[in-house]
N, CA, C and O atoms as a GROMACS GRO file, in nm:
protein
  488
    1MET      N    1  -1.392   2.723  -1.404
    1MET     CA    2  -1.272   2.662  -1.334
    1MET      C    3  -1.286   2.485  -1.354
    1MET      O    4  -1.365   2.427  -1.280
    2ALA      N    5  -1.202   2.400  -1.462
    2ALA     CA    6  -1.141   2.297  -1.426
    2ALA      C    7  -1.133   2.189  -1.320
    2ALA      O    8  -1.016   2.175  -1.286
    3ALA      N    9  -1.185   2.137  -1.279
    3ALA     CA   10  -1.166   2.036  -1.133
    3ALA      C   11  -0.976   2.052  -1.144
    3ALA      O   12  -0.910   2.119  -1.223
    4ARG      N   13  -0.943   1.986  -1.062
    4ARG     CA   14  -0.805   2.004  -1.012
    4ARG      C   15  -0.796   1.832  -1.046
    4ARG      O   16  -0.886   1.751  -1.021
    5GLN      N   17  -0.649   1.798  -1.116
    5GLN     CA   18  -0.622   1.678  -1.146
    5GLN      C   19  -0.560   1.625  -1.040
    5GLN      O   20  -0.481   1.698  -0.980
    6ARG      N   21  -0.580   1.484  -0.995
    6ARG     CA   22  -0.502   1.395  -0.906
    6ARG      C   23  -0.329   1.391  -0.997
    6ARG      O   24  -0.297   1.373  -1.114
    7ILE      N   25  -0.253   1.417  -0.868
    7ILE     CA   26  -0.093   1.440  -0.911
    7ILE      C   27  -0.111   1.287  -0.892
    7ILE      O   28  -0.181   1.238  -0.803
    8ARG      N   29  -0.014   1.190  -1.020
    8ARG     CA   30  -0.012   1.097  -0.986
    8ARG      C   31   0.174   1.074  -0.980
    8ARG      O   32   0.262   1.114  -1.057
    9GLY      N   33   0.180   1.010  -0.882
    9GLY     CA   34   0.313   0.974  -0.883
    9GLY      C   35   0.438   1.009  -0.716
    9GLY      O   36   0.461   1.115  -0.659
   10VAL      N   37   0.479   0.895  -0.691
   10VAL     CA   38   0.504   0.837  -0.514
   10VAL      C   39   0.592   0.870  -0.512
   10VAL      O   40   0.648   0.828  -0.614
   11ALA      N   41   0.671   0.941  -0.443
   11ALA     CA   42   0.824   0.898  -0.389
   11ALA      C   43   0.844   0.846  -0.318
   11ALA      O   44   0.803   0.891  -0.211
   12PRO      N   45   0.942   0.675  -0.308
   12PRO     CA   46   0.961   0.602  -0.218
   12PRO      C   47   0.964   0.688  -0.018
   12PRO      O   48   0.954   0.649   0.098
   13THR      N   49   0.984   0.832  -0.104
   13THR     CA   50   0.983   0.907   0.102
   13THR      C   51   0.857   0.894   0.081
   13THR      O   52   0.818   0.778   0.081
   14ALA      N   53   0.781   0.973   0.064
   14ALA     CA   54   0.623   1.002   0.091
   14ALA      C   55   0.574   0.822   0.101
   14ALA      O   56   0.504   0.824   0.202
   15VAL      N   57   0.574   0.649   0.042
   15VAL     CA   58   0.535   0.582   0.108
   15VAL      C   59   0.548   0.546   0.256
   15VAL      O   60   0.446   0.512   0.317
   16ARG      N   61   0.694   0.552   0.335
   16ARG     CA   62   0.770   0.559   0.419
   16ARG      C   63   0.669   0.638   0.510
   16ARG      O   64   0.602   0.589   0.600
   17ARG      N   65   0.671   0.751   0.477
   17ARG     CA   66   0.553   0.871   0.544
   17ARG      C   67   0.450   0.794   0.615
   17ARG      O   68   0.427   0.751   0.728
   18LEU      N   69   0.368   0.797   0.432
   18LEU     CA   70   0.201   0.708   0.492
   18LEU      C   71   0.219   0.587   0.595
   18LEU      O   72   0.163   0.584   0.705
   19ALA      N   73   0.305   0.486   0.543
   19ALA     CA   74   0.307   0.373   0.632
   19ALA      C   75   0.332   0.378   0.713
   19ALA      O   76   0.298   0.291   0.793
   20LEU      N   77   0.422   0.503   0.758
   20LEU     CA   78   0.469   0.531   0.960
   20LEU      C   79   0.356   0.566   1.023
   20LEU      O   80   0.349   0.535   1.142
   21ALA      N   81   0.251   0.630   0.965
   21ALA     CA   82   0.136   0.689   1.020
   21ALA      C   83   0.062   0.635   1.045
   21ALA      O   84  -0.032   0.702   1.088
   22LEU      N   85   0.036   0.466   1.040
   22LEU     CA   86  -0.016   0.377   1.103
   22LEU      C   87   0.000   0.309   1.214
   22LEU      O   88   0.101   0.244   1.239
   23PRO      N   89  -0.121   0.322   1.307
   23PRO     CA   90  -0.074   0.308   1.435
   23PRO      C   91   0.054   0.174   1.423
   23PRO      O   92   0.050   0.122   1.311
   24GLY      N   93   0.155   0.114   1.510
   24GLY     CA   94   0.208   0.060   1.566
   24GLY      C   95   0.268  -0.052   1.417
   24GLY      O   96   0.286  -0.173   1.426
   25THR      N   97   0.289   0.028   1.297
   25THR     CA   98   0.357   0.000   1.186
   25THR      C   99   0.508   0.008   1.244
   25THR      O  100   0.538   0.117   1.294
   26GLU      N  101   0.591  -0.078   1.244
   26GLU     CA  102   0.707  -0.182   1.233
   26GLU      C  103   0.804  -0.128   1.096
   26GLU      O  104   0.779  -0.184   0.989
   27GLU      N  105   0.876  -0.058   1.095
   27GLU     CA  106   0.968  -0.056   0.964
   27GLU      C  107   1.113  -0.188   0.963
   27GLU      O  108   1.184  -0.212   1.061
   28GLY      N  109   1.124  -0.248   0.844
   28GLY     CA  110   1.264  -0.327   0.879
   28GLY      C  111   1.263  -0.332   0.744
   28GLY      O  112   1.246  -0.230   0.677
   29THR      N  113   1.282  -0.458   0.688
   29THR     CA  114   1.322  -0.496   0.521
   29THR      C  115   1.283  -0.645   0.488
   29THR      O  116   1.301  -0.726   0.579
   30SER      N  117   1.220  -0.701   0.344
   30SER     CA  118   1.265  -0.774   0.319
   30SER      C  119   1.311  -0.775   0.164
   30SER      O  120   1.320  -0.678   0.089
   31TYR      N  121   1.339  -0.912   0.138
   31TYR     CA  122   1.389  -0.965   0.013
   31TYR      C  123   1.538  -0.822  -0.066
   31TYR      O  124   1.578  -0.805  -0.181
   32GLY      N  125   1.581  -0.739   0.097
   32GLY     CA  126   1.653  -0.617   0.094
   32GLY      C  127   1.599  -0.507   0.027
   32GLY      O  128   1.672  -0.450  -0.053
   33THR      N  129   1.464  -0.458   0.047
   33THR     CA  130   1.416  -0.362   0.014
   33THR      C  131   1.297  -0.304   0.163
   33THR      O  132   1.250  -0.377   0.250
   34PRO      N  133   1.280  -0.169   0.151
   34PRO     CA  134   1.243  -0.137   0.269
   34PRO      C  135   1.103  -0.196   0.291
   34PRO      O  136   1.030  -0.187   0.193
   35ALA      N  137   1.039  -0.268   0.423
   35ALA     CA  138   0.909  -0.358   0.450
   35ALA      C  139   0.854  -0.286   0.564
   35ALA      O  140   0.926  -0.231   0.648
   36TRP      N  141   0.699  -0.289   0.568
   36TRP     CA  142   0.650  -0.172   0.676
   36TRP      C  143   0.569  -0.360   0.722
   36TRP      O  144   0.563  -0.448   0.636
   37ARG      N  145   0.521  -0.381   0.861
   37ARG     CA  146   0.466  -0.445   0.902
   37ARG      C  147   0.396  -0.386   1.046
   37ARG      O  148   0.456  -0.313   1.124
   38VAL      N  149   0.245  -0.438   1.064
   38VAL     CA  150   0.196  -0.495   1.164
   38VAL      C  151   0.166  -0.622   1.237
   38VAL      O  152   0.103  -0.723   1.205
   39ARG      N  153   0.225  -0.588   1.337
   39ARG     CA  154   0.214  -0.684   1.495
   39ARG      C  155   0.348  -0.833   1.412
   39ARG      O  156   0.342  -0.955   1.431
   40GLY      N  157   0.425  -0.773   1.346
   40GLY     CA  158   0.481  -0.875   1.267
   40GLY      C  159   0.466  -0.927   1.139
   40GLY      O  160   0.543  -1.010   1.093
   41LYS      N  161   0.364  -0.879   1.074
   41LYS     CA  162   0.305  -0.863   0.967
   41LYS      C  163   0.319  -0.802   0.813
   41LYS      O  164   0.350  -0.696   0.759
   42LEU      N  165   0.293  -0.890   0.789
   42LEU     CA  166   0.413  -0.777   0.644
   42LEU      C  167   0.255  -0.761   0.587
   42LEU      O  168   0.174  -0.852   0.576
   43PHE      N  169   0.231  -0.607   0.550
   43PHE     CA  170   0.169  -0.509   0.496
   43PHE      C  171   0.221  -0.433   0.357
   43PHE      O  172   0.141  -0.415   0.265
   44ALA      N  173   0.345  -0.396   0.348
   44ALA     CA  174   0.364  -0.325   0.192
   44ALA      C  175   0.554  -0.346   0.221
   44ALA      O  176   0.609  -0.351   0.331
   45ARG      N  177   0.604  -0.352   0.117
   45ARG     CA  178   0.769  -0.332   0.096
   45ARG      C  179   0.765  -0.273  -0.091
   45ARG      O  180   0.683  -0.279  -0.182
   46LEU      N  181   0.877  -0.228  -0.075
   46LEU     CA  182   0.941  -0.168  -0.204
   46LEU      C  183   0.933  -0.262  -0.276
   46LEU      O  184   0.963  -0.346  -0.192
   47HIS      N  185   0.911  -0.341  -0.399
   47HIS     CA  186   0.984  -0.410  -0.491
   47HIS      C  187   1.164  -0.366  -0.552
   47HIS      O  188   1.215  -0.267  -0.604
   48GLN      N  189   1.209  -0.488  -0.514
   48GLN     CA  190   1.340  -0.515  -0.580
   48GLN      C  191   1.373  -0.414  -0.723
   48GLN      O  192   1.487  -0.372  -0.744
   49ASN      N  193   1.266  -0.385  -0.808
   49ASN     CA  194   1.263  -0.380  -0.907
   49ASN      C  195   1.248  -0.144  -0.861
   49ASN      O  196   1.245  -0.062  -0.952
   50GLY      N  197   1.246  -0.121  -0.770
   50GLY     CA  198   1.261   0.017  -0.725
   50GLY      C  199   1.174   0.115  -0.794
   50GLY      O  200   1.195   0.235  -0.811
   51GLU      N  201   1.026   0.010  -0.848
   51GLU     CA  202   0.903   0.147  -0.925
   51GLU      C  203   0.800   0.137  -0.869
   51GLU      O  204   0.711   0.220  -0.882
   52ASP      N  205   0.786  -0.016  -0.757
   52ASP     CA  206   0.655  -0.139  -0.788
   52ASP      C  207   0.625  -0.115  -0.641
   52ASP      O  208   0.712  -0.034  -0.612
   53LEU      N  209   0.570  -0.131  -0.557
   53LEU     CA  210   0.527  -0.130  -0.417
   53LEU      C  211   0.438  -0.275  -0.409
   53LEU      O  212   0.347  -0.297  -0.489
   54VAL      N  213   0.461  -0.334  -0.345
   54VAL     CA  214   0.400  -0.450  -0.301
   54VAL      C  215   0.324  -0.481  -0.146
   54VAL      O  216   0.375  -0.518  -0.040
   55VAL      N  217   0.158  -0.444  -0.187
   55VAL     CA  218   0.117  -0.439  -0.072
   55VAL      C  219  -0.026  -0.533  -0.062
   55VAL      O  220  -0.111  -0.542  -0.151
   56ARG      N  221  -0.029  -0.591   0.053
   56ARG     CA  222  -0.124  -0.684   0.092
   56ARG      C  223  -0.317  -0.642   0.035
   56ARG      O  224  -0.383  -0.539   0.044
   57VAL      N  225  -0.347  -0.774  -0.018
   57VAL     CA  226  -0.524  -0.677  -0.102
   57VAL      C  227  -0.627  -0.809  -0.100
   57VAL      O  228  -0.577  -0.918  -0.128
   58ASP      N  229  -0.776  -0.801  -0.066
   58ASP     CA  230  -0.790  -0.910  -0.100
   58ASP      C  231  -0.764  -0.948  -0.259
   58ASP      O  232  -0.676  -0.907  -0.334
   59HIS      N  233  -0.858  -1.030  -0.280
   59HIS     CA  234  -0.845  -1.117  -0.437
   59HIS      C  235  -0.948  -1.016  -0.534
   59HIS      O  236  -0.938  -0.972  -0.649
   60ASP      N  237  -1.060  -1.003  -0.415
   60ASP     CA  238  -1.156  -0.946  -0.515
   60ASP      C  239  -1.108  -0.775  -0.551
   60ASP      O  240  -1.120  -0.713  -0.657
   61GLN      N  241  -1.037  -0.719  -0.385
   61GLN     CA  242  -1.028  -0.595  -0.433
   61GLN      C  243  -0.910  -0.565  -0.519
   61GLN      O  244  -0.911  -0.450  -0.563
   62ARG      N  245  -0.807  -0.642  -0.555
   62ARG     CA  246  -0.737  -0.678  -0.658
   62ARG      C  247  -0.767  -0.671  -0.832
   62ARG      O  248  -0.735  -0.636  -0.946
   63ASP      N  249  -0.849  -0.733  -0.743
   63ASP     CA  250  -0.866  -0.795  -0.958
   63ASP      C  251  -0.959  -0.636  -1.017
   63ASP      O  252  -0.932  -0.575  -1.120
   64ALA      N  253  -1.073  -0.596  -0.914
   64ALA     CA  254  -1.085  -0.492  -0.946
   64ALA      C  255  -1.006  -0.373  -0.949
   64ALA      O  256  -1.047  -0.293  -1.033
   65LEU      N  257  -0.893  -0.332  -0.876
   65LEU     CA  258  -0.816  -0.251  -0.870
   65LEU      C  259  -0.746  -0.246  -1.046
   65LEU      O  260  -0.766  -0.157  -1.129
   66ILE      N  261  -0.670  -0.356  -1.060
   66ILE     CA  262  -0.666  -0.411  -1.212
   66ILE      C  263  -0.687  -0.360  -1.303
   66ILE      O  264  -0.628  -0.303  -1.395
   67ALA      N  265  -0.801  -0.388  -1.266
   67ALA     CA  266  -0.921  -0.373  -1.448
   67ALA      C  267  -0.965  -0.229  -1.458
   67ALA      O  268  -0.994  -0.173  -1.564
   68ALA      N  269  -0.967  -0.159  -1.309
   68ALA     CA  270  -1.006  -0.032  -1.344
   68ALA      C  271  -0.854   0.091  -1.385
   68ALA      O  272  -0.864   0.206  -1.428
   69ASP      N  273  -0.729   0.016  -1.354
   69ASP     CA  274  -0.637   0.054  -1.403
   69ASP      C  275  -0.559  -0.032  -1.387
   69ASP      O  276  -0.518  -0.085  -1.284
   70PRO      N  277  -0.537  -0.047  -1.489
   70PRO     CA  278  -0.384  -0.109  -1.506
   70PRO      C  279  -0.250  -0.065  -1.549
   70PRO      O  280  -0.146  -0.115  -1.590
   71LYS      N  281  -0.298   0.046  -1.523
   71LYS     CA  282  -0.096   0.124  -1.530
   71LYS      C  283  -0.061   0.119  -1.383
   71LYS      O  284   0.048   0.097  -1.329
   72ALA      N  285  -0.190   0.149  -1.324
   72ALA     CA  286  -0.122   0.168  -1.122
   72ALA      C  287  -0.127   0.041  -1.062
   72ALA      O  288  -0.078   0.010  -0.954
   73PHE      N  289  -0.194  -0.034  -1.143
   73PHE     CA  290  -0.224  -0.196  -1.055
   73PHE      C  291  -0.198  -0.293  -1.103
   73PHE      O  292  -0.207  -0.292  -1.226
   74HIS      N  293  -0.151  -0.433  -1.032
   74HIS     CA  294  -0.046  -0.497  -1.204
   74HIS      C  295   0.045  -0.667  -1.055
   74HIS      O  296   0.119  -0.668  -0.956
   75ILE      N  297  -0.028  -0.765  -1.136
   75ILE     CA  298   0.087  -0.911  -1.099
   75ILE      C  299   0.077  -0.891  -1.104
   75ILE      O  300  -0.006  -0.801  -1.117
   76THR      N  301   0.244  -0.994  -1.106
   76THR     CA  302   0.324  -1.083  -1.204
   76THR      C  303   0.275  -1.240  -1.160
   76THR      O  304   0.193  -1.254  -1.069
   77ASP      N  305   0.316  -1.323  -1.211
   77ASP     CA  306   0.271  -1.460  -1.189
   77ASP      C  307   0.325  -1.473  -1.033
   77ASP      O  308   0.251  -1.529  -0.952
   78HIS      N  309   0.459  -1.419  -0.990
   78HIS     CA  310   0.484  -1.503  -0.852
   78HIS      C  311   0.376  -1.460  -0.756
   78HIS      O  312   0.338  -1.532  -0.664
   79TYR      N  313   0.328  -1.336  -0.781
   79TYR     CA  314   0.188  -1.270  -0.689
   79TYR      C  315   0.049  -1.347  -0.733
   79TYR      O  316  -0.037  -1.327  -0.647
   80THR      N  317   0.005  -1.423  -0.834
   80THR     CA  318  -0.111  -1.440  -0.879
   80THR      C  319  -0.181  -1.543  -0.740
   80THR      O  320  -0.304  -1.537  -0.742
   81GLY      N  321  -0.142  -1.605  -0.663
   81GLY     CA  322  -0.196  -1.702  -0.589
   81GLY      C  323  -0.198  -1.675  -0.461
   81GLY      O  324  -0.237  -1.753  -0.373
   82SER      N  325  -0.138  -1.525  -0.439
   82SER     CA  326  -0.115  -1.456  -0.326
   82SER      C  327  -0.209  -1.326  -0.296
   82SER      O  328  -0.285  -1.288  -0.385
   83GLY      N  329  -0.203  -1.246  -0.151
   83GLY     CA  330  -0.258  -1.181  -0.141
   83GLY      C  331  -0.227  -1.018  -0.185
   83GLY      O  332  -0.280  -0.913  -0.147
   84MET      N  333  -0.106  -1.049  -0.293
   84MET     CA  334  -0.014  -0.980  -0.273
   84MET      C  335  -0.024  -0.889  -0.421
   84MET      O  336  -0.043  -0.939  -0.532
   85MET      N  337  -0.008  -0.760  -0.393
   85MET     CA  338  -0.042  -0.670  -0.580
   85MET      C  339   0.065  -0.585  -0.554
   85MET      O  340   0.105  -0.540  -0.447
   86LEU      N  341   0.121  -0.562  -0.708
   86LEU     CA  342   0.192  -0.472  -0.736
   86LEU      C  343   0.156  -0.313  -0.732
   86LEU      O  344   0.122  -0.305  -0.850
   87VAL      N  345   0.143  -0.217  -0.696
   87VAL     CA  346   0.215  -0.122  -0.710
   87VAL      C  347   0.246   0.014  -0.801
   87VAL      O  348   0.298   0.092  -0.720
   88ARG      N  349   0.241   0.069  -0.906
   88ARG     CA  350   0.308   0.145  -0.964
   88ARG      C  351   0.338   0.274  -0.863
   88ARG      O  352   0.258   0.343  -0.799
   89LEU      N  353   0.445   0.277  -0.870
   89LEU     CA  354   0.455   0.396  -0.766
   89LEU      C  355   0.478   0.555  -0.835
   89LEU      O  356   0.498   0.663  -0.778
   90SER      N  357   0.464   0.518  -0.992
   90SER     CA  358   0.497   0.652  -1.117
   90SER      C  359   0.350   0.658  -1.161
   90SER      O  360   0.329   0.729  -1.259
   91ALA      N  361   0.255   0.602  -1.110
   91ALA     CA  362   0.125   0.641  -1.172
   91ALA      C  363   0.037   0.559  -1.095
   91ALA      O  364  -0.017   0.453  -1.126
   92VAL      N  365   0.029   0.641  -0.963
   92VAL     CA  366  -0.054   0.597  -0.812
   92VAL      C  367  -0.066   0.769  -0.768
   92VAL      O  368   0.023   0.854  -0.764
   93SER      N  369  -0.163   0.775  -0.748
   93SER     CA  370  -0.211   0.872  -0.652
   93SER      C  371  -0.148   0.885  -0.526
   93SER      O  372  -0.157   0.775  -0.471
   94GLU      N  373  -0.069   0.989  -0.429
   94GLU     CA  374  -0.046   0.981  -0.325
   94GLU      C  375  -0.222   0.964  -0.228
   94GLU      O  376  -0.227   0.869  -0.150
   95ASP      N  377  -0.296   1.016  -0.235
   95ASP     CA  378  -0.458   1.012  -0.138
   95ASP      C  379  -0.476   0.824  -0.239
   95ASP      O  380  -0.371   0.767  -0.209
   96ALA      N  381  -0.534   0.755  -0.305
   96ALA     CA  382  -0.546   0.636  -0.345
   96ALA      C  383  -0.390   0.548  -0.297
   96ALA      O  384  -0.397   0.425  -0.295
   97LEU      N  385  -0.263   0.613  -0.264
   97LEU     CA  386  -0.166   0.471  -0.220
   97LEU      C  387  -0.185   0.429  -0.060
   97LEU      O  388  -0.166   0.323   0.000
   98GLY      N  389  -0.249   0.605  -0.003
   98GLY     CA  390  -0.244   0.623   0.075
   98GLY      C  391  -0.370   0.565   0.201
   98GLY      O  392  -0.373   0.579   0.324
   99GLU      N  393  -0.461   0.500   0.109
   99GLU     CA  394  -0.599   0.443   0.106
   99GLU      C  395  -0.572   0.251   0.105
   99GLU      O  396  -0.635   0.163   0.163
  100LEU      N  397  -0.470   0.243   0.027
  100LEU     CA  398  -0.433   0.153  -0.015
  100LEU      C  399  -0.369   0.074   0.095
  100LEU      O  400  -0.371  -0.048   0.085
  101LEU      N  401  -0.320   0.123   0.186
  101LEU     CA  402  -0.181   0.138   0.288
  101LEU      C  403  -0.284   0.106   0.427
  101LEU      O  404  -0.270   0.015   0.509
  102GLU      N  405  -0.359   0.182   0.423
  102GLU     CA  406  -0.456   0.170   0.503
  102GLU      C  407  -0.451   0.036   0.503
  102GLU      O  408  -0.373  -0.035   0.565
  103ALA      N  409  -0.578  -0.011   0.398
  103ALA     CA  410  -0.623  -0.122   0.367
  103ALA      C  411  -0.578  -0.258   0.392
  103ALA      O  412  -0.651  -0.352   0.424
  104SER      N  413  -0.417  -0.261   0.370
  104SER     CA  414  -0.337  -0.328   0.395
  104SER      C  415  -0.366  -0.353   0.507
  104SER      O  416  -0.449  -0.434   0.547
  105TRP      N  417  -0.273  -0.260   0.585
  105TRP     CA  418  -0.222  -0.242   0.729
  105TRP      C  419  -0.380  -0.321   0.810
  105TRP      O  420  -0.371  -0.376   0.920
  106ARG      N  421  -0.493  -0.312   0.744
  106ARG     CA  422  -0.571  -0.351   0.815
  106ARG      C  423  -0.525  -0.504   0.796
  106ARG      O  424  -0.439  -0.528   0.880
  107HIS      N  425  -0.541  -0.573   0.747
  107HIS     CA  426  -0.516  -0.703   0.808
  107HIS      C  427  -0.453  -0.734   0.845
  107HIS      O  428  -0.478  -0.853   0.862
  108GLY      N  429  -0.316  -0.698   0.902
  108GLY     CA  430  -0.273  -0.730   1.038
  108GLY      C  431  -0.319  -0.691   1.189
  108GLY      O  432  -0.310  -0.760   1.290
  109ALA      N  433  -0.370  -0.561   1.175
  109ALA     CA  434  -0.405  -0.469   1.236
  109ALA      C  435  -0.489  -0.496   1.364
  109ALA      O  436  -0.588  -0.549   1.313
  110THR      N  437  -0.515  -0.492   1.510
  110THR     CA  438  -0.589  -0.546   1.605
  110THR      C  439  -0.719  -0.458   1.564
  110THR      O  440  -0.730  -0.403   1.454
  111LYS      N  441  -0.805  -0.451   1.654
  111LYS     CA  442  -0.921  -0.342   1.642
  111LYS      C  443  -0.866  -0.252   1.726
  111LYS      O  444  -0.885  -0.134   1.700
  112ARG      N  445  -0.794  -0.283   1.832
  112ARG     CA  446  -0.754  -0.125   1.901
  112ARG      C  447  -0.694  -0.056   1.857
  112ARG      O  448  -0.668   0.044   1.924
  113MET      N  449  -0.648  -0.064   1.752
  113MET     CA  450  -0.492  -0.005   1.654
  113MET      C  451  -0.597   0.063   1.545
  113MET      O  452  -0.597   0.182   1.513
  114ILE      N  453  -0.694  -0.045   1.491
  114ILE     CA  454  -0.820   0.005   1.447
  114ILE      C  455  -0.871   0.149   1.455
  114ILE      O  456  -0.881   0.227   1.361
  115ASP      N  457  -0.901   0.171   1.577
  115ASP     CA  458  -1.006   0.221   1.599
  115ASP      C  459  -0.916   0.354   1.677
  115ASP      O  460  -0.985   0.453   1.700
  116THR      N  461  -0.747   0.362   1.723
  116THR     CA  462  -0.649   0.455   1.745
  116THR      C  463  -0.662   0.491   1.578
  116THR      O  464  -0.676   0.612   1.559
  117LEU      N  465  -0.659   0.428   1.484
  117LEU     CA  466  -0.630   0.551   1.361
  117LEU      C  467  -0.761   0.624   1.374
  117LEU      O  468  -0.774   0.743   1.401
  118ALA      N  469  -0.850   0.539   1.353
  118ALA     CA  470  -1.016   0.596   1.384
  118ALA      C  471  -1.061   0.716   1.451
  118ALA      O  472  -1.137   0.793   1.392
  119SER      N  473  -1.008   0.747   1.608
  119SER     CA  474  -0.990   0.858   1.696
  119SER      C  475  -0.872   0.952   1.642
  119SER      O  476  -0.860   1.068   1.681
  120SER      N  477  -0.808   0.909   1.574
  120SER     CA  478  -0.677   0.992   1.498
  120SER      C  479  -0.751   1.114   1.401
  120SER      O  480  -0.739   1.235   1.386
  121ALA      N  481  -0.826   1.016   1.351
  121ALA     CA  482  -0.880   1.063   1.188
  121ALA      C  483  -0.948   1.179   1.237
  121ALA      O  484  -0.901   1.286   1.201
  122SER      N  485  -1.055   1.182   1.316
  122SER     CA  486  -1.165   1.292   1.419
  122SER      C  487  -1.102   1.343   1.500
  122SER      O  488  -1.155   1.421   1.580
   0.00000   0.00000   0.00000
């Protein structure tokens, strides 16, 4: 039996569900699009083009992700100097996006929030 392939493509409703599952997440807007914050710090938002998600990421991680899968991960000139990256929702799996959202959320989360997430996962 062949290994099951990861299905790619994540709907905005799934992005919302994944983001709101993270402790302390607040939903709002940024640039007129749905956005998610923890402790007032933006960790993800839908891009105004309707096809990408903007997420917070370390520069080293961003470079590695873009090199590994440029169809799913990219930046524009606007994001070159920032700690943000674009994710093409049509080209990423829900599992990968969930991991990326959690990593982005951790940038603003407290230790207690992170511990709460870890204890709910076990």
